[in-house]
N, C-alpha and C positions, 0 to 999 in steps of 0.2 A: 609484563604481568597483567593478567586479565582483571577486569573490574566487574563486580556483581551489585545489582540494584535489588534490594529486598523491600517488599511492600506488605506490611502486616494486614492492611486493610483489604487485601484481595478477596478474602473469603466473605466479607460483609458488603463491600462496595467495589466490584471489579472495575466499572468504568473510571471511578476516580483513582483507583490504584494504578491503572494504566496511564492516566494523565500524569500522575506523580512520578511514574517511572520514566516517562520521556523527559520530564522536567529535570529529574536528578541525573539522567544520562547526559543531557546538554550541559548541566552544571559541571559534571566531571570533565567533559571535553574542554570547557572554558578553563578549568583549573589546571588541567594537564598542559594546555597550550600556553598559559601565562607563566608557568614555572620554568624559567630557563635552565634551572639546575636539576630538578627532579622530574620535570615533565617528560612523558614518554612518547609523546606525539605532538603534531602541529596540525590543528583543525582550522587554521586561518582561512584557507581557501580549499579545504577538503572536507567532504561531508558525505551524507548518504540519505537516500529516501529510505523509509521504513514502513513496512506493513506487518502487523503482528496480529495473529488470530489465536485466541485462547479458548479452548473447548472446556467449558464448565459442566462436568459430567452429571452432577447432581440434578441440574435442571435441563441437561442436553441443549445448552445454550452457547453460541459462539459470540465472543466479544471481539470486535474488530477495532484496532486503533492503528492510525496510519498518518504519516507525513510524506508529502510528495506525490508521485504519480506511478508507484509500483502497485498496480491495481489487483484486488482480489475479486474473483468472479465466481459465482455458483452456477452449476449446470442443473437446471430443474426440469423435471418432466419424466416421461417414460422413454424406454429405449428407442422407440420410434421417432420421438420428437423431444429434443432436449433444448430448452431456452436458456440463454445467458441472462443472469441477474447480477448486476454490479453490487458488490457489498460495500464499496466505498467510491467516492468521487475523487477524480484527480485534482490535486492542488495545482492549478495552472495560473501563471501570473496574469493572464488576460481576464480572468473571472472578475466580475465587478467588485465583489467584497475583498478579495485578494489584492486586486490592484489598488483599491482605496487604502488599505492598510499599508501597502508598500509605499505609495506616495506620501502617506502622512508620517512615515518614519525615515524619510531621507532617500528613498529608492526611486527607481524610474523603470517602467516596463517599456521595452522596445522590441520591435522585430526587424532584424536586418534584412535587407533584400536578398542576400545570398543564403539565408538560414531557414530552417524549417519551423522551430518554435519561437514563441515570444520568450524573452529573457529579461532577468532582473539585474539592474546595474545601480550602483551608487550614482545619485544624480549628477549629471554632467561628466561622468567617468566611463571607462571601458571596461570595468570589472565589478562584480565577479562573473556576471554573464550567466547566472543560473536559469535553467529551463523550467524549474518548478518554484512554487512560492512558499513551500515549507520543507524543512529538512532538518536533520541532526547534524551538528557541526557547522561547517561553512560559516565561520564566526564573523568574517568581514561582512557578508550579507546579513547575518543575524543581527549584528550590532549597528550597522550603518545603512542598511537598505531594506529594512522591513521583512526580512525572511523570518518566518515563525517556526518554532520548534514545538508548538501545541498541536497535539494530535486531534483529528476528528475521531470520535468514538461512537460506535453503534452496537446493537445487540441483535441477534437473531436466533430464535429457537430452531433447532434442526427439524426439518419435515421428514418424517420416517414413513416408510411403507408400513401399513398396519400389520403385515406379516412379520416385520422386524421387531415388533413389540411383544413381550412376554404375555401370555394369557393372564388376564386379570390385572394387568399393570395399570396403576393409577397415572393420571396426568401429572407430569413433573411440577413441582412447586414453581411459583412465579420467580423469575430471575431477580437476584438481588441487584440493588443499584438502579436508580431512575435514568433510563435512557430509552430513546425511541427504537423500535424495531425497524429493520429494513423493510420497506413497503413495496407494493407493486408486483408481487410475485405472480407468475402464471400458475395454473393447477399442476399438481403432481408432487413428486417427492424430490428431496435433494439427493442428486446422484454423485456429484464430485465438485470439488472446489479447486480453482486454480489460483495460485499466488505467483505473480510474474513481475519481473523488473520492467522498467519503462521502455527498454529496448524491444520487448515483445509487442508492446501496445502502440508504438509510434506509427506503424502502418498496417496493423491488424485490429479489427474491431473485436469487442468481447465475444460476440456471436461466432465470428470466424474462428476464434481460438477454441471455443467450446465445440464447434463442429468438427475440428481437426481432432480433438482428443476423444470425442464421443464415438469416432469410428473404431476405437480400440476398446477391447474388454479390460476389466480391472486387472487381469493377470499380465496384461502387456502395458502397464502404466509407464514404465521407462521408455518403451518405444513411442508411446504417445507423446510424452513431453520432448523427446529428442526430435520427433517430426515437427512438433510446434516451433521449437527453437530453429530448426533448419529453415522452416517457412519464413520465420521472422528475419533470419539472416539473408535469405534470398531477396526478400522485399527491400532490405536496406541496400543490398548490392544493386538492385534495380533502380531505386529512387535516388540513391546518392552516388551511383556509378562507381562504387568501390572506394570512394574517398574516406568514408568514415562509417563505423558501426557502433552503436551504443551498446551498453551492457545487455546481455540477453541471458536471463535465468528463468527457469519455470519449475514449479513444484505442483504436484497433483495430489489431492487427498480425497479418497473415496469415502462415502458414507453407507 
């Protein structure tokens, strides 16, 4: 049976509503796992990265909430030159603030000589071995190794081409909810957004992914993401000699 999280505060404070939704989802996963009779799943050592983008049409604003390393990237510019702008930062265990929290809550960050990423373990143990510092589920890491389910949240107003706006249209109202905008954008309009699982990003940069998809027109979006996923797969085969491939999923949204 599916679970649904509802947040009445979304219309007045989208950032806080998203934080509350992540918290409630994690709570549901805990409750379902701890109930041996009625529980429908076991999230003890199973979890997920999550990247959620909500388009608030009234202000033409994107609200981005994420845990883990399934990155969201905007392609910004003109057809001849599209630059990748990260809409969120990967939650990696080796980052100083993430590592500090992990160590303060019973965890340990280690990089094994045969492995690609740094991983999170319960101190002195060989589990759970997560390659990200935040996730939903993964309760062993959450309860005993400093893994966090709190999302990073940001907001970004969509940058439109003037021709896309109706004549005489007023500037949208300020976005509700106090949150910093994503900064450092190059000039130009927002062309498309990529939401990809961490298997895409392990061996491809944000700019490489944007370049691959920018070679296709909007009408060939399916071909664009299929090409991106195939490129990511090929890189895993090359780098890991066919021994392992992480999850590879890509979504493209045009503006």
